[in-house]
N, C-alpha and C positions, 0 to 999 in steps of 0.2 A: 692712663698714665698721665703724669704732669711733669713738664720740665720746670726746674726752679727758675724763678724770674731773674732778669739781669741784675737787679739790685743785690740779691743773695749771691749770685755768681761773682759779682764784683767784690763783695765783701769777702767771700771765700778766697778769691784770687789773691787778695792782700795777705792771706795767711801763708801763701807759698813762700813769700819773702822771709817769714818767720820760721817756717819749717825747713830748716837747713838740712843738708844731706847727712842726717845723723841716724844711721841704722846699725844693727849689731849682727855679727856673724853667727853662724850656727855652732852649736855644740853637739857632741854625739847624742845627748839625750833628746835633742829637738826633733830628730827624725824628719828633716825637711827636704823639700825638693831643691833643684838647682837654683841659684840666686838669679833674680831678675836684673835687667839693665834697662834704664837707670834705676836707682833706689826709689822706693815708693814715695819718700819725702820730697823728691824733686819733680814728681809727676802730678799733674792736676787735670781732672776731667770734669766737664759738665755732668751733672747728676740728675738721674730720674728717680722719683719716688713713686712707687706703684703698689697696688694691692697684690699680695701673694695669691696665686691661683689656689683655689680650694680643691685640693687633690686627695683629701682624706679627712678622717675624723681626728683632729689634733686637739691638744690641751688648750690652745688659744688660736686666734687669728694672727696673721703676721703682715708686716709691711716691709717691702724691699727697697733698699737704697742701693743704686748701682751706677757705674759709668753709663752715660747716655748712649754713646757710640761704641758698642762692644767690638766693632771691627778695628777700632783704633787701639785696642788693648791686646798685646800679643799673648797668645796662649790662653790657658785657663786661669780663672780668677780664684783667689783664696776667699773663704767664707768666714764671716764673723757674726755670731749670734749675740744679740744685745738684750739684756733683761732690764726691767724698769725698777726704780725705787718704789717704796711703799707697797711692794707686791702688786703693782698695777698691771693687769693682764688684758685690759681692753684698749687703752690708749697708750701710744708711745710719744705723745707730744713733749714730754719732759726732756727727752734726749734727742730731739729732732736735729739740733745743730751739730752735736757731736757725731751723730750717725751720718749726716750729710757729708761732713768734712772727711770722715774716715773713708766713705765710699769714693770721694773725689780723688783719693790717693790710690785707687785701683783695687779696692776690696768690694765684695758684695756683702752688704750688711742685711741680715734677716732680723728685724726688730719685732719683739713681742708686742702685740697690739694691732687692732684693725686700722686700715688705711683711712677710713672716713669717720673714725670715732673722735668726738671732741675731747679736749683736755678735761680730765676727770679728777675728782678728789677721792677716787676709789682707794681703799686700803684693804689688803687681803692677807693671805698667808703664803709662805714660799711654796711653789710648785715646780720643782726642777724639771718636770716633764715638759713645761712650756719651752725649755731650752733644748732638751734632747729631741722633742718632736720637731723643732725647727731644723735640726740637723737632718732628720728623716725627710722633711719637706725638701730640703736642698738636694738631697740624693735623688729623690723622685723627680724633681724638676730638671735635673741634669739629664735624665733619661727620657723625659716626657716629650712625645711628638707634638710639635706646634708651639713649644715653649721657646721664648726668646733666649733663655738660658741653657737650652739643650746643648750638651757637649761644651759648655763654656765655664762650668764650675769645676774646681779641683777639690773633690770631696775627700782627698787625702790631706788637705791643708785647711783644717777647720779650727777656729778659735772661739772661745766663749768668754763673755764678759758681762758685767751688769753693775748697776749703781745700787748701793745700799742693799735692800732685800734682793734685788736682781743679782747682786754679787754673791749672795748666799746661794741662790739658784745656780749661778755659774760655777761656784766652787763644788757643789754637789754633782753637777753635770760633768765636771772635769774628770770624774771617774770613768766616763764613757770612753771606750777604746778608740772611738772615732775622733776624739778631741786631741789636738796637738799643742794647744796653748791655752792658758787661763790668765785672765786679768780681773782682779777684784778691785772695784772702785768704791772707796768709802764704805767698806764692808768687812765681813769676817764672822766666823762662828763665835757665839757666846760660850763662856766656860760652862754655864749651867744648861746649855741646850735650848735656851730661849728661842722661840720661833720654830722649834721642832727638830733642829739639826745641831748636833754638838761637834766638838773639835775632833772627835774620833774619825770624822769624815776626811780630815786632812790626810790621813794615811792612805786614802784611796787615790790621791793625786798621782799622776804618772808623767806629767809634762812640766816644762818650765812654767813658773807661776809668778806673776807680778802683783804686789799689793801696793795700791796707791791710796793715800789718805790726806786729809786736810789738817793734821796736827791735833793738839790737845783739845781744841774747840770742836773737833769732829766727833760726834757721838760714837762713831765706829773706830776711832783711833786706838783704843785699848785692844779691841779685837784684831784689828789689822796688824798691829805690832806683835801681839801674842801668836797669831796664826803664822806669821812669817817665821818667828822663832821656832815653831814646832815642825814646820814642813821639812821633809828630807829630800825633796826634789830640788833641782836648780831654781833658785828664787831671787827676787829683788824686792826690796821695800823702799818706796819713794814717798817722801812726806814734804808737803808745803803747808806750814801752819797758818798761812794767810787765807787759805781756801775754806776752812771749816768743812762742814758736811756737804754743802751744795755749791760751793764757789766754782768748782771745775765745770759743773753742769750749766749754771746760770751766768757765769762770767762775773764773779764777785770776789774782790780781794779785801780782806778785813771788813766784810759786810757792806762795802760800797761797790757800785758798778765798775767793773774793769774787765773788758773782754780779753785782755792779754793773758789773764790766768786760765781762761778756757782755751786760748790758743796754745798755751804751754801743755795743757792736758791733751789736746789733739796731737801735738808732737810726740807725747809719751805713747799714746795709743798707736799711732802710725808706726813709730819706730819699734815698739815692742812686737807688733804683729809682723812687721817686715823682717825682723830678726827671727822670730820663732816659727813663722809660717813660710816665708819666702827664702829663708836661709841667707839673707843678704849679709855679706862679710865686710862691708865698707866702713862700718862704724861701731864695732863692739864697744868702743870706749864711750858711747853715749850713756850706757848704764854701768859699765864696769871698768876698772883699771885707773891708773893715775891720771889719765886724760879724760875722765868721765865728763861728758858734755852736759848731762843733766845736773851733775854736781856743781858745775860752773854757772848754772842759771841761778840768779839771786833768789834766795828763799828756800831752795830745795836741799834736802838731805837724802842721800842715797846709800844703801848698803846692799851687798849681794853675797851669795854663798852657793857652794856646791857646783860651780861652773868649772 
């Protein structure tokens, strides 16, 4: 395993000032555990990035991002599975920063892709099994003798997310009864079933679902908006047109380097999963209501339904 270097830790610590205590309470549909104290957005841990133990024949290899000192985290930790853009199943380099910062707020992130794989230009096809197998891995790891994560994972609090193609994989995997929350990042099903999965899969969702996109310049924007309109579960649609398709991932605003747009994306990730997995009731207004915190962030438009 490898601890992140002080430079990254210092940069990440700066994010804490930006990730104010903005989390959202539970709804009956969320089926979540008791709320933590303090909210995830106010907590920040050093992070370990490590190879996932090879405990079975899975659809991909995985990399784990987690708080370094598990003894400083009370109780069991929620799990978030993260899928890659371009259907990349070997490397998770694209999302390294988002995954690290999400883990720093008290989540165990199981990322699709091997620990020591270089950044690749791999392009594939959606394989939702890479997400559902990661859930199985987490369940086994929580029981495995000798695992640092033994009895530390709350396998009743599992979220799935992914960027672009990884978002399609997460949306399909959202039908799994083990999933309690879904987040689609710059993604969504095509009307004609391009990439092998059509919008009929939206009817299989059973948990709160968040669609986040980068506006009209995001190739996924039409799908993100249309998918939100079609779902019948509690849902939120959040758009920032300055981000385009990759701005949230690479820290680019209107095509120019600007890490603050990625920091905004991290706040969205942390608060969504703190709401839907942890049941935190301190800031429902971050996504919903007249005091919607994300709505007040310049550039963002937010709508919600079925809550």
